[in-house]
C-alpha positions as CSV (number, residue, x, y, z in Angstrom):
1,M,85.2,-131.4,-45.7
2,Y,84.5,-134.7,-44.0
3,S,85.3,-137.8,-45.8
4,L,82.9,-140.7,-45.0
5,K,85.5,-142.2,-42.7
6,E,86.1,-138.9,-40.8
7,A,82.3,-138.4,-40.4
8,W,81.9,-142.0,-39.1
9,T,84.7,-141.5,-36.6
10,L,83.2,-138.3,-35.3
11,M,79.8,-139.9,-34.8
12,Y,80.6,-143.4,-33.7
13,G,84.3,-143.7,-33.0
14,E,85.3,-147.2,-34.0
15,P,85.1,-148.3,-37.7
16,P,82.0,-150.4,-38.4
17,V,83.9,-153.5,-39.7
18,E,87.6,-154.5,-39.5
19,G,89.6,-153.4,-42.5
20,W,87.0,-150.9,-43.6
21,D,88.4,-148.6,-46.3
22,G,85.9,-145.8,-45.4
23,R,84.6,-145.2,-48.9
24,F,81.3,-147.0,-48.8
25,Y,78.8,-148.3,-46.2
26,C,75.2,-149.3,-45.7
27,L,73.3,-149.7,-42.4
28,E,69.9,-149.6,-40.8
29,F,69.1,-146.5,-38.8
30,A,66.8,-145.8,-35.9
31,R,65.8,-142.5,-34.4
32,T,69.0,-142.0,-32.4
33,Q,71.3,-142.5,-35.3
34,A,69.3,-140.2,-37.5
35,L,69.5,-137.3,-35.1
36,E,73.2,-138.0,-34.6
37,T,73.9,-137.1,-38.3
38,N,73.2,-133.4,-37.5
39,R,76.8,-133.2,-36.3
40,T,78.1,-133.4,-39.8
41,Q,75.3,-131.7,-41.7
42,G,76.4,-129.8,-44.8
43,M,80.0,-131.0,-44.5
44,M,80.0,-134.6,-45.9
45,L,81.6,-135.2,-49.2
46,C,79.5,-138.2,-50.1
47,Y,76.2,-139.3,-51.5
48,T,73.7,-140.7,-49.0
49,F,70.5,-142.6,-49.9
50,N,67.9,-142.9,-47.1
51,L,65.0,-145.2,-47.6
52,V,62.3,-145.1,-44.9
53,L,61.0,-148.5,-43.9
54,R,58.8,-147.5,-41.0
55,G,57.8,-144.4,-39.1
56,W,58.6,-140.9,-40.2
57,L,61.4,-138.3,-40.3
58,N,61.2,-134.5,-40.4
59,I,64.1,-132.8,-42.1
60,V,65.0,-129.3,-43.3
61,S,66.9,-129.6,-46.6
62,N,68.4,-126.3,-48.0
63,G,65.6,-124.4,-46.2
64,H,62.8,-126.6,-47.3
65,E,60.8,-128.6,-44.7
66,L,60.1,-132.2,-45.7
67,Q,58.5,-135.1,-43.9
68,L,59.6,-138.6,-45.0
69,G,57.4,-141.6,-44.5
70,P,57.4,-145.3,-45.5
71,D,58.7,-145.9,-49.0
72,D,60.2,-142.4,-49.4
73,L,63.7,-142.2,-50.6
74,Y,65.8,-139.1,-49.9
75,I,69.0,-138.4,-51.7
76,Y,71.7,-136.4,-49.9
77,T,74.2,-134.8,-52.3
78,P,77.5,-133.4,-51.2
79,G,77.1,-129.9,-49.7
80,T,73.4,-130.2,-49.1
81,V,72.5,-128.5,-45.8
82,I,70.2,-130.9,-44.1
83,T,69.0,-130.9,-40.5
84,V,67.0,-133.7,-38.9
85,E,64.3,-131.9,-36.9
86,D,62.5,-134.9,-35.4
87,A,61.7,-138.5,-36.0
88,S,59.2,-141.0,-34.7
89,D,60.3,-143.5,-32.0
90,D,59.6,-146.4,-34.3
91,L,61.7,-145.0,-37.2
92,R,63.6,-147.5,-39.2
93,L,65.4,-146.5,-42.4
94,L,68.1,-147.9,-44.6
95,C,71.0,-145.6,-45.2
96,L,73.6,-146.1,-48.0
97,L,76.6,-143.8,-48.0
98,A,79.2,-143.6,-50.8
99,E,82.0,-141.1,-51.1
100,E,81.6,-138.7,-54.0
101,G,84.8,-139.9,-55.6
102,L,83.6,-143.5,-55.6
103,T,80.2,-142.4,-57.0
104,L,82.0,-140.6,-59.8
105,E,84.1,-143.7,-60.5
106,T,81.2,-146.1,-60.6
107,P,79.9,-146.6,-64.2
108,S,76.2,-146.1,-63.3
109,G,77.1,-143.3,-60.9
110,Y,77.1,-141.0,-63.9
111,N,73.4,-141.3,-64.2
112,I,72.6,-140.7,-60.6
113,V,74.9,-137.7,-60.5
114,R,72.9,-136.4,-63.5
115,L,69.6,-137.0,-61.9
116,S,70.5,-135.6,-58.5
117,H,71.7,-132.4,-60.1
118,L,68.6,-131.7,-62.2
119,P,67.3,-128.2,-61.7
120,F,64.7,-127.8,-59.0
121,V,62.0,-127.1,-61.5
122,W,62.5,-130.6,-63.0
123,L,63.2,-132.8,-60.0
124,H,61.2,-130.6,-57.5
125,E,63.2,-132.0,-54.5
126,Q,65.7,-134.6,-53.6
127,R,62.9,-137.0,-52.5
128,M,61.3,-139.9,-54.4
129,F,57.9,-141.2,-53.6
130,L,58.3,-144.9,-54.4
131,S,55.6,-147.5,-54.9
132,H,55.9,-150.2,-52.2
133,P,57.1,-152.8,-54.7
134,D,59.8,-150.4,-55.9
135,A,60.8,-149.7,-52.4
136,L,61.1,-153.4,-51.6
137,V,63.5,-153.8,-54.6
138,L,65.8,-151.0,-53.4
139,A,65.6,-152.3,-49.8
140,S,66.6,-155.7,-51.0
141,R,69.6,-154.3,-52.8
142,M,70.7,-152.4,-49.7
143,Y,70.4,-155.5,-47.5
144,D,72.6,-157.3,-50.1
145,I,75.2,-154.6,-49.6
146,I,75.0,-154.9,-45.8
147,R,75.5,-158.7,-46.0
148,C,78.5,-158.3,-48.3
149,I,80.1,-155.6,-46.1
150,H,80.0,-158.0,-43.1
151,S,81.1,-161.0,-45.1
152,N,84.5,-162.5,-45.6
153,H,84.2,-162.5,-49.4
154,R,87.6,-162.7,-51.0
155,Y,86.6,-160.1,-53.6
156,K,84.5,-157.9,-51.3
157,A,85.6,-154.5,-52.7
158,E,84.8,-155.6,-56.3
159,V,81.5,-157.1,-55.3
160,L,80.5,-154.0,-53.4
161,R,81.2,-151.7,-56.3
162,M,79.0,-154.0,-58.5
163,L,76.2,-154.0,-56.0
164,Y,76.4,-150.2,-55.7
165,S,76.2,-149.9,-59.5
166,V,73.1,-152.2,-59.6
167,F,71.5,-150.2,-56.8
168,L,72.0,-147.0,-58.8
169,L,70.6,-148.6,-61.9
170,D,67.6,-149.9,-60.0
171,M,67.0,-146.4,-58.6
172,Q,67.2,-144.8,-62.0
173,N,64.8,-147.5,-63.3
174,V,62.1,-146.4,-60.8
175,Q,62.4,-142.7,-61.7
176,P,59.3,-141.3,-63.4
177,E,59.8,-141.2,-67.2
178,T,59.5,-137.5,-67.3
179,T,62.5,-137.2,-65.0
180,A,64.6,-140.1,-66.2
181,E,64.6,-139.1,-69.8
182,H,67.7,-137.2,-71.1
183,M,66.9,-133.5,-71.0
184,V,70.2,-132.3,-72.3
185,S,72.7,-133.6,-74.8
186,Q,75.3,-136.2,-74.0
187,R,78.1,-133.7,-74.6
188,T,76.6,-131.3,-72.2
189,E,76.3,-133.9,-69.5
190,D,79.9,-135.1,-70.1
191,L,81.2,-131.5,-69.7
192,F,79.2,-131.0,-66.5
193,Y,80.5,-134.3,-65.1
194,R,84.1,-133.4,-65.9
195,F,83.6,-130.0,-64.3
196,M,82.4,-131.6,-61.1
197,Q,85.5,-133.8,-61.0
198,L,87.8,-130.8,-61.6
199,S,86.1,-128.6,-59.1
200,L,86.6,-131.1,-56.3
201,Q,90.3,-131.1,-57.1
202,H,90.9,-127.4,-57.5
203,F,88.2,-125.3,-55.8
204,L,90.5,-124.1,-53.0
205,D,93.0,-122.7,-55.5
206,H,90.8,-121.8,-58.4
207,R,87.4,-120.1,-58.1
208,D,87.5,-118.4,-61.5
209,I,85.4,-119.8,-64.3
210,A,88.2,-119.2,-66.8
211,F,90.4,-121.9,-65.2
212,Y,87.8,-124.6,-65.5
213,A,86.8,-123.6,-69.0
214,S,90.5,-123.8,-70.1
215,Q,90.8,-127.3,-68.5
216,L,87.8,-128.4,-70.5
217,N,88.9,-126.6,-73.7
218,I,85.7,-124.6,-74.0
219,S,84.9,-120.9,-73.4
220,P,83.8,-119.5,-70.0
221,V,80.5,-118.5,-71.5
222,Y,79.9,-122.1,-72.8
223,L,80.8,-123.6,-69.4
224,S,78.5,-121.3,-67.7
225,R,75.7,-122.3,-70.0
226,V,76.5,-126.0,-69.5
227,V,76.4,-125.8,-65.7
228,R,73.2,-123.8,-65.6
229,K,71.5,-126.1,-68.1
230,V,72.3,-129.3,-66.1
231,S,72.1,-128.1,-62.6
232,G,70.1,-124.8,-62.7
233,R,73.0,-123.1,-60.9
234,T,75.9,-120.9,-61.8
235,V,79.6,-122.0,-61.7
236,G,80.2,-119.6,-58.9
237,S,77.4,-121.0,-56.8
238,Y,78.6,-124.5,-57.2
239,L,82.2,-123.6,-56.2
240,N,80.9,-121.5,-53.3
241,Q,79.0,-124.5,-52.0
242,L,82.2,-126.5,-51.9
243,L,84.1,-123.6,-50.3
244,A,81.4,-123.2,-47.6
245,M,81.6,-126.9,-46.9
246,E,85.3,-126.7,-46.4
247,A,85.0,-123.5,-44.3
248,A,82.5,-125.3,-42.0
249,F,84.8,-128.2,-41.7
250,Q,87.8,-126.1,-40.8
251,L,85.8,-124.2,-38.1
252,R,84.5,-127.4,-36.6
253,T,87.6,-129.5,-36.7
254,T,90.6,-127.2,-36.2
255,N,91.8,-124.7,-33.7
256,L,92.9,-122.2,-36.3
257,T,91.8,-118.6,-35.7
258,L,89.1,-117.2,-37.9
259,S,91.7,-115.1,-39.7
260,Q,93.8,-118.2,-40.3
261,V,90.9,-120.1,-41.7
262,A,90.1,-117.1,-44.0
263,D,93.7,-117.0,-45.2
264,R,93.8,-120.8,-45.8
265,L,90.7,-120.6,-47.9
266,G,92.0,-117.7,-50.0
267,F,90.0,-114.8,-48.7
268,A,91.6,-111.3,-48.7
269,D,90.7,-110.7,-45.1
270,L,88.5,-111.8,-42.2
271,A,85.7,-109.4,-43.1
272,S,85.2,-110.8,-46.6
273,F,85.3,-114.4,-45.2
274,S,82.7,-113.5,-42.5
275,K,80.5,-111.9,-45.1
276,F,80.7,-115.0,-47.4
277,F,80.2,-117.5,-44.6
278,S,77.2,-115.6,-43.1
279,R,75.6,-115.5,-46.6
280,M,76.1,-119.2,-47.3
281,K,75.3,-120.6,-43.9
282,G,73.0,-118.0,-42.4
283,I,75.2,-117.6,-39.3
284,S,78.5,-115.9,-38.6
285,P,81.7,-118.0,-38.5
286,Y,82.2,-117.0,-34.9
287,R,78.8,-118.2,-33.8
288,Y,79.1,-121.3,-36.0
289,R,82.3,-122.3,-34.2
290,E,80.7,-121.6,-30.8
291,Q,78.1,-124.3,-31.6
292,R,80.8,-127.0,-31.5
293,L,81.6,-126.3,-27.8
């Protein structure tokens, strides 16, 4: 899967600022940059927050068509398959990108991870319709982050983490009360959060629920219940999403044969890998790789 730094290098080549650690960035996008993000769709291991300032943007997110307009905020979570279909010539949006690891480490990141993984029936979609005053608050936070990134502040890294935490708290603050309220117990959320961290570390080697349950000192049945209650998904579907991201990354960025990719990802043979990839991505791995040429 692409780290933020790898995705940036693919799209733009040079780092945005000297000494950039590649974990966190914020910038203003126009139509051209928005369309360029299609090159890494579904393969970025980071959270991305897109706030439309002007114009409109048409996207397809996990098969759902959305049009984003002024004061709309779209949250991209790792593994979400998103394609930018079109955008207006006058499009201006603020885009904040943060690696998943950084988000999980940020104190208030816990809350946004919880909110962004609410089941579809609760959150409806990963889009927020903000009031104009609320949009201005978040835009102001994002511009503060941009200024800090391009400053010579002696404690830049520490300040950026604080600004990111404040942004996440402000975003949680503007959530509708029916969404923002806790819908599951603290223990359930804690277990899901720890499962997410473990899955990122071990999904290539362990795709059995028993492994993660043992690491969390709970039963497989209980872990299954936790993941479904918080995210509306199964443990298997969550791990499969990570695996599909890594498969797409390997197909796009290496010259390994399809059989070698299948073997590296732990599939018994090419046929089972092809079947899995086609089911997850809607296209065969062979045709997917052809698209990079």
